[in-house]
C-alpha angles and dihedrals in degrees: 000000000000090000093066097043130107096066095297095310094131092043092051092046092052093046091049090047091053092048090047091052092049092049091047091052092049094049094046099037096109092048094053092074088068093044093254145106124219090265093047091052089050093054096035102247130132139194115239134168115271089255090059098253121129114279116236119241089249091054092050091049092047090049090054091047090051089051091052093043091053088054090053093050093079090119086064102028116032112234092240090056092049089048090049093049092050091044091053092046090050091050101041109022108101093224095036091241115167128211095272090049091052091050094047096041092238140120135197119241136182106261099194 
């Protein structure tokens, strides 16, 4: 039961991550139809499928859930390793797709 050790630290972190994800989904729900979050709309970027077609709302939501889930997996993947993987993907991937984009089959483009 290594997951539940450290006086409930891991349990609290996972519960807070889930609550954070739910709140994030609620706040950004109306933006997901356009393949964006509030922040993406502000900076003019958009989530599309890797073939360039518009991403469905379900795909955008699943991408965000993957992103949150990867953040919760620190008991399996140390945060520094996840940060390093995403840093290397950002630097060397031709389309600048991060781990959650690769899993969801999406990419982020400049909308305007």
